[in-house]
N, C-alpha and C positions, 0 to 999 in steps of 0.2 A: 806755637799754635798759629795757624794762618787765619787772619781776619780780612774781611772784605769791607771796604768803605766806599761811600758814594759822596761826591762833592755836592753840597746843597745847591750851589749856584750853577756850576757847569754840567752837572749830572755825570761827570767822569767817574768811572769805577776803578779803584785801585785795590791791590791785594798786598798785605804786609804781614811778615812773620814777626810776632811779638811773643814774649813770655807773658803769662797770665798776669804776673805782678806788674808788668809795664803797661798794661792796657789802660788803666785809669789815668795814668799820667799822660799817655799819648792822646787820649780824648780831651784832656784839659788843654794840651798844647795845640791841638788842631780842632777848634770849635766849628770850623766850616765843614767838617766831615761827619757823616752819620753812618751807623752800622748798616750794612746792606747784606741781605740774604737772598742769594740767587737760587738756592736749592735747599732741600731738607737735609740737615746733617745726618750722617750715618753713625749709628751706634757701633762702636768698635771696642774690642777687648783684646789686648795683646796682638793687635794687628789683624784680628779676625772680625768679620761683621757678625751681626746678631744671628744670622742663619748658620754660621760656622761654629757656634759655641757648643754644639752638642757633645763633641768629643771631650771637652774640658768641664762640662757642667756637672755639678755635684747632684746627688740624688734628691736633696731637698728642693732645689730649684726645679728639677724635672717633675717632682710631685706637684708643685705650684702650677707649672705649665699644663700638666695633665688635668688639674681641676678647672683651669681656665678653658681647656679644650672640651671638657665635658659640658661646660656651660654654653659653649659655642661650637656645636658638633659639625656645622657645615663650613667652618672657617679653615684656613690653612693650618692654623695652630691645632685645631681639633683633629685634622687629618694626621698630623705628625705625632701628637703627644697623647691623644685620648686613649685610655686603657680599655674602656668597656665597650668596644666595638663588637657588634654581633657578627656571626658568620654570614648572615644574610646581607648586612650592610657591606661587608668586605667584598663578597662575590658580586653584588649589584654594582658596586663602584668599578670593579675590574671589568665587568661586561660593558658598562657604560663607556669607559675609556677605550676599550678595545674597538667599539663601534665608532667612536669619535675619531680615533686615529685612522681607521679604515676609510672613513668619509674624507678626512683631510688628505689622505694618500691619493684618493681618486680625484682630488681637486674640487670637490663640491663645497668644501668649507674651508675658510681661511683662518 
């Protein structure tokens, strides 16, 4: 696993590959370093990010995602997994995106 550390005195940032079992000992041996997070970690499963899990996701987890999507219908999760979409909602969204794309194509919207 790759860890990023920042030197407390010089503010120099270093990246080190360590096993999880070696992490605690490394921290004890190098008290001048503190853990540094420069970005949010990506959730990964067998080399695929969270958005790519759909092909390997079992039905139980898809049901959980559908329930979350029903509770948050205007979220991206709701768009992808919500089951109880009405025909009106679907058609309205299609027309909305059709016009948004047309306006973008004309250069009036970025």
